[in-house]
N, C-alpha and C positions, 0 to 999 in steps of 0.2 A: 334279270337279276333275281336271285332267290330272296324272298322275305318270309320271315317267320309268322306264325299265327298271332303272336303277341304284338308284332309290329303292325300287322293289319288291324288288330283291335284298337291299338293306340291311335292309328291314323284315322279310323272311323270315328273314334271318340272325339278327336280334335275337330274333324269336319262337322260333326253334329253340334259341338259346342259353338263353333264359329257361325254355323247356320242359325242357331237359336239366338245368338247375340246380334247378328247383323240382319236377320230376316224378321219381318213382322209375321208371326204365326197367328193364323185366324183359327180360333177354337170352333169346333162343330157346335151347332145350335143346342144339342142336348147337353153338352158340357157347360155352355153359358147358362142354360136353364138351371142346372144343378148348382152353379156358383151363385146365381141370384137367390135360389131357395136357401142356400146356406147362409147368405148375408141376411135374408129376411128372418131366418131362424135365430141367428145370433142377436139381431136387433130386438126381436120380440122377447127373447130370453132376458135381455138386459132391462127392457121396459117392464117386464113382469116383476122382476125383483125390485126395481126402483119404486114401482107403485106399492108393492106388498110391504117392503121394509119401510118406505117413507111413511105410509099410513100407520103402521104399527109403532114405529119410533115416535112419531109425532103424538099419537094418542097416549103412548106410555108416559110421556112427559106432561100431557095436559090433564089427564084424569088423576084424581087423588091417589097418591102412592107414598110409601115411606121415603124419606129423603135419600136421594142418590140411588134408589133401587130401581134401575131401568135397564133395558137391553142395549143401550147406546154403545158401550164399550165392547160388548159381545158382538154386536153387528160390525164394528170396526175390525174385529179380529176375523170374523167369518165371511164377510161380504166379498172380499177378493177371491176367496176359495170357492164360494158358491157361484160367482159370476165368471170365474176363470179370466178375470180382467182386473188387474190391480187398481188402475186409476179410476175406473168406474166403480169399483168396490169402495174406494176411499170416498167417493162422492156421495154414496148412499147415506151413511150416518150423518154426514154434514148436512145433506139435504133435509133429512128428518129433523135434525136439530134446528135448522133455520126455519122450517115451517112452524115448529112449535114455538120458537122464539118470537115469531111475528105475533103470536097470540099472547104468550106469557110476558114478553118484553125482553129487551136487551140490557146488558150491563157493561161496565167499562172493560172487563177482561174477557169479553166474549171471544175475541180473536184468539186468545191463548187457548181456550177450550177447543175451538175449531182446529187449530194447529196441532194440539195434542192428539186429537182424534185422527187427524191426517197422518201423523207419524206412526200411530199404531197400525193403521192400514198399510202403510208403506213397508213395515217390517213383518207383517203377518205372513204366515205360511200359505203356499199355494197347493199343498198336498194334505191329505187326511192323515195326520200323525197325532195320536191322542196325547202323547207326552208333550209334544211341542205346543199343541193347542192349549193344554193345561198351563204350561209355563207362560204362554202369551197372555192367557186370561189373568193370571196373577201379576205378571209383569206390567201389563197395561193398567191394572188398577193402581199399582204402586206409582207408575209414571204419571198417571192422572192426578193422584194425590199430591205428588211433589210439585208439579207445574202449576196446578190451579190454586193451591193454597199459597204458593209463593206469590202468585198474581194477586190474590186477595190481600196478602200482607203488604204488597207494594202499592196497590191501587186505592185501598181504603185506609181510613184513619182509625180503624178499630184497635190496631196494635201499634206500639212504639216502633219506629224504624231503627231497630237494634237487633242484635242476636237474641236477646231475651224475648223481644216481641215476636220474632220469627218462630222461636221455639214454642212460645205460647200459642201462636196461630196453628202450628202443626199439632200441638197437643190437644187443643180444643176441637180439631177437625177429625180426630181419631174415630169417634162414633160414625161419622159420615163415611170414612174410609172402610169401616167394617161392612156397611151396606153396599158400598161400591164393589168390594171384593166378593162378597157372597153373591150379589146379583150377576156380576160378570162371569164368575165361574158357573153359576147355575144356568144362565141363558146360553153361554157357550156350549155347555153340555147338551142343552135342549136342541140347539141349532145343529150340532154335530149329529145327533140321533135323527134329526129331521131331514138330513141331506137327501137321502134316497126318496122319501115320500114327496119332497118338494120338487125333485128332478122329474119324477113321474107326472106330477100335476102340471109342472111347467111344460113338459113335452106335449101333453094333451091340449093345453092352452095354445101352445105354439102351432100345433097342427090345425087347430080350429081357426086361429087368426090367419094363417097362410091360406087356408081353404076359403075363408071369407074374402080375403084380398084378391085371390085369383078369380073367384066367382064374380066379384064386382068389377073386374077388369082394370083395377088400379095398377097391377103389375103385368107387364107384357113381355 
């Protein structure tokens, strides 16, 4: 019986698909080695940024600085993009905040701050788009201003629990919002410009770490 070339191709495709689904394919050793190297590279990449950003963010909050003038929100915007991993990127600014809070001290609405930072990371872009990054920098500052000052009004007795008290709380917080906005836009711009240099430095560090691991015999 005559069969067309298309029919033969479809049949071969079905057979190959069934084989890959029902048969346990053993990868050659050189492919498994490449997979392990890729996994090692990805992990050292994340650890590099975790240590780098964690240290910078913690120190930025510990050393004397103008109120609310820190790279915390900028890191929440940029970390998922830098790591190519949203959840790990969300964890970095929270980790830096937590380390600094251990030294500085915690307060009743700490959880609100952590959740606000997490939401910024969850909606941040995963591509280098200058317009979107600028909008995220401004939007994250506004979002942080709204949530944290509402928590201040709710948790503390500084202001009456009324609309007037809430308005007063937001009004008195405007100077802090100015610092938050300027610092977030500034540090987001700095991190955007530093993407390529950090990737090159990260690649060199990763190559060195993988070399040391393989020379020590930790990875086989």
